[in-house]
N, C-alpha and C positions, 0 to 999 in steps of 0.2 A: 566465213562464207565460202561456198564451193568454188575453187579456182577454175575448175573445168567449165562451170557455167559462165564465168566471166570471159573465158577465152572464146566461147561460142557466141558472144554478143556481137552481131554483125548487122549491117544495114539490110532492111527487108527489100530494098529496091536494087542495090548494086552489089551487096555482099561485103562492103568495106568494113574491117574491124572497127568497133566503136569503143571509146573510153568513157568511163563513168564521170558524170559532172560532179564538181566539188560540192554543190548544194545538195544535201541529203533529201530535201523536199522536192527536188526536180524529178519528173516522171518521164520526160521526153529527152531524146538525144538527137541533135542535128548531125546528119552525116557530113563529114568534111569533104567528101567527094562529090556527091550529087545534091546535097542540100535537103534530102528527105528527112522529115520529122518522124523519128522512130520512138514508139512507146516501149519503155522498158518492160520486161516480163514481170508479171504480178508478184512472183516470189521475191524478185529483187526489190520492187517497190516496197513490199511489206517489210523486208529485212532492213532497208535503209530508213524507213519511217520509224520502225521499232528502235533502231539505233539512235535516231534523233530524239525520240520520246524518252529513252533511257537517260540520255545526256541532259535533257531539260528537267527530268524528274530529279536527277542528282543535284542540279543547281538549285531547285526548289527546296530539297531536303537540307542542303547546306545553309540556305537562307533561313529556313525555319529553325535550324539548330542554333544559328547565330542569335536570332531573336530570343529563343528560350534561354540561352546563356546570358544575354543582357538582362532579361527579366529576373533570372535567378540572382545575378549580381546585385540588381537593384533591391530585391527582397532582403538579401543578406545585409546590405548597407542600411536599410530602414530598420531592421531588427537591432543592429548594432547601435544605431542612434537612439532607439527606444531604451535600450539597456543603459546607455550613458546618461540619458535624461532621468531615468529612474534612480540611478545611483546618486545623481546630484540632488534630487529631491530628498532622498534618505538622509544625506549628510547635512543638508540645511535644517531639516526637522530635528535631527539629533543635536546639532549645535544650539538651536533655539531652546530645546528642552534643558540642556545642561546649563544654559545661561540663566534660567529662572531659579532664583534663590530658594533653597529648601525643597525643591521639587525634582531634584535630579533622579533619585531612586524611583519615586512614583512615576515620573515621566518616562523613564526607561522601561518600566514594567508595562505601562500603557502603550508605549510605542511598540514593544515586542508583541503585545497582544494584537494590536492593530495590524502589524506586519503579518502575523499568523493568519488572521482572518482574510487579509488581502491575498495572501498566497493560496489559501484554500479556495477562494473564489476564482482565482485565475486557473487553478487546476481543474475545477469543475467546468469552467468555460472551455478549456482546452479539450476536455473529454467530450463535451457537447459538440464542439466544432469538428471533431474527428469522427463523429457517429455518422456512418453512411446513410442511415435512415433519415437523419436530420439535415445533412449538408447537401443532399440531392444525388449523391453517388449511386445509391441503389436505384433511383428512378432513371437516371441516365443510362445505367447498365441495361435495364429492362427495355428502354427505348431503342438503344443500339441493337439489341438482340432482335427486337421486332422488325426494325428496318432491314436487317440482314436477312431475315426470313422472307421479306418481301422483295428481295433481289438487289438490295443496296450492298455492294461488295466492299468498298474501300472506306475505312475510317480516315478522314483527312487530319483531324486533330484529336488526340486521345483525351479522355475525360480529365479536366483540370478543375480543382476546387479553389474557390476564392472566399476569403473571410475578411469582413470589414473593409472591403475594397471592390472596385469595379473590375470586370473581366473584359478583355479585348479579343477580337478574332478578325484577322486579316486574311482574306482568301484571294489567291491569284487564279481567276477563272477565265476560261477560253470560250468565246462566243460559239454557241451551238454544241458545246460539250455537255457532259452529264450535269444534272442539277445537283445542288448541295443543300442538305438540311442542317441548319444551325440549331442545336439543342441546348436548353438550359433548364435547370430544375432545382428546387429546394424542397426539403422534406417538411417544412413548416408552412404556416398559412401566409407567410410574407409574400408580397407580390414582386416579381422581377420585371424590369423594364428593358427594352432594347432600343438603341439609338443608332442610326446609320451615319457613318462619318466619311463615306466615299464621295467621289466627284461624279460618277456615272449615275444617272437617274435609275431608280428601281422600277420594275414593271409590276410589282405586287406590293400590297400594303403590309407594313410591319405589324406583328401581333400586339394585341392589347396587353396591359400589365396583368400577369397571372403567376402562379407558383410554378407553372410548367410552360415553357416556350418552345415552339417548333416552327421555324421559319424556313420555307423552301425558296431558294433562289436559283433561277435558270438564266444564266448570263446571255444577254443579247449583244454584248460587246466585250471584247477581251480587255480586261483591266483588273486592278486590285479593288476589292470590295471590303471595307473595314466597318466593324460593328463594335459597339460598347454595350455591355450588359451590367446592370446594377441591381442590387437588392434594396428595396425601399426601406428595409430595416437596416440602419447603418451598422449594427453589430451582428447582422446575420451572415450566413454562409450560403453558397450555391455552387453547383458544378455545371460546367458546359463542355460540349464536344461538337464535332461536325462530321458528317458522313456523306459520301457521294452516292447518288441514286440515278438510275436511267431516266431520261426524258420520256414523257408520254407523247403520244401522237399529236395531241392538241397543243403541246409545248414545242413543237418542231422536232420531236423525237424521230429517230431512224426506225422505219419499219422493215427495211430491207436487211438481208444477211449477206455479208461479203462473199461467202463461199457458195451461195445459192444462185445459180444461173437464172432462175425464174424471177426472183424478187429484185435482182440487180439490173434486169433488162437485157442481160446477155442472150437469153433464149430468144427474145423477140428480134434482136439484131441478127442472130444466127439464121433465123427463118428468112429474114430479108436478104441476107447474103446468099443463101441457097437459091432463092428465087432469081436473084440477079445472075448467079452463076449459070443457071439453066438458060439464060438469055445471052450467054457469051461473056459475061463480066467476071473474069477469073482472077485478075491481079488485085489482091487486097493490099493496099498501101498503108492503111492504119488498122492494126489488129482490133478485134472485138474485145473491149476492156471496160470495166466499171469505173465510175468516178463519183465524187460527191461535190455538191455545191456548184463548181464550175470547172471547165477544162478548155484547153485550146488545142487545135490541130493546125499545124503548118503544112500546107500541101504545095509542093514545088511542081508546077505544071509547065509543059512546053507549049509554045505558041502553036495553035492549030493541032495540038497533040491529043492525047486520050481525053475522053470526057470523064469527069470525076463525079462520083456519087457518094455524098457524105450522109451518114445515118446517125440518128440518136433516138433512144427509146427508154421509157420508164415502164415498170410493171404496173404502176398505180394510176388509175384513171383520173384522179384528182390532181395529178402533178402537171404543172405547166413548164415545159422545157422551152427556153428562148434561145434562138440562134442569131448570130450576126456573122457576116462574111465580108472581108475587104479584099480587094484585088491588089496586085503589086504596086499600084499607084496610090493605095490607101483609100480608094473610093468604096463605098458600101454597095453591096449587091442585094437584089431582092431576095428575101428569105421566107421560109414557110411561116404560117401563123402559129403562135405558141400553142403547144399541146403536149400530150404524153408521148407522141411519136413524131419525128421530123425526118424528112427526106429532102436533101438539097442536091440539085443536079446542075452541072455547069460544063459546057464544052468551051475551053479557053480560046480566045482570039488573040490573047497576048500572054507571053511567058513570064514566069517569076513565081514569087511566093504568095500564095493565097492563105489568109488566116481565118479559120472557122472557130468561133467561140460559142460554147453551149453552157447555159446556166440553168439551174433548177429552182423551182419555187419552194422546195422542201429539202429536208436533210437526207432524204432517201437516195440510194444509189441510182444512177442511170448509166447506160452503156453507149459507146460510140464506136464507129468504124468508118472506113472509107475504102472504096474500090474503084479501080479504073475500068472503064468500058471502052471497047474499041470504037473509035469515031466512025470507022467504015463498016462496023458490024451492025446487026439489026437494031440493037439498043441505042448505039450512038447515032445512027441515021435517023431513027425515030425522034430522038431528042432534037437533033439539028432541024428537022422539018418543023418541029414545034417551037423552034426559036430558043431552045435551052430552057424549058419551063422549070418552075419551082413547084415541087409537089408537097 
């Protein structure tokens, strides 16, 4: 990260140098001198969040690797047990044949013939199990290619083939994040079934038994979601995989684009700040910045000091922004009616920290800012005569 940028991080109100908080998810820094709540620059927020996401992704990959290693060890143990059991059966049959009087040579010839047929049958079954057209690998590859052409970028679990056993898929999903498609397919007419084994209730119905399954899950709660897939043919094979796909608008998907001032609401806030500046409100105490879901602004106001003007705006008319404000004593103040644009005005009669919280009804970005207006200027006097109205 650019060290020059870090040195330039100072309080917007008093200019005191600021230190980065330990929590990489934090986006605000309280000034140790004046108590001002400072919003970090967007490039710094993005960099710290990216660092946190990379660390979380590394932990998930390590966990997935451990699960795969345990699964591989279990498979090797099962195969070894099957070989030992087969060897025991062979020796038992051999002893019984040799114990039958006068039938030793005939029995050995018959046993050898039987063993040859069994071996050939097992070879034929192994070839069949490895055929990508029969075990579902070809279908899954085509399904993944189609999903990627539709904008699904990341394959969460690579195609895995299961023969004569069930397959499992455990997904660590984050509420409001991208959706995931769990895919399973066989190349035969056998039907596959999917069973959910998680604790969090699903918001959509599992697919009916079929030779191809495609289940889309959009997490409403951060949790682990576990599924079991079986082939109704106990000797059959199938292949499964999972891929991450963007949410649609009806699923709470994000319509805004972070770098786009219009869709994030920053353009609307900039217009309001310009209008206030023309009326003498020039001291911006919280910079115009985008957020998702919810954000908090801590405003340190002086008793009988400047009037504060807190703004919030979304680009989308169907969004309902909700605001709450508490004074230094923790009492709630009157706030605007929820809507796509909010303006809260207050001329403080008591000093201290005022907390403004804004939350959105959708996953889209919204922007916030706050500006001081001179209590003795035209805008401040107008509000005082109105009793500090809420707009």
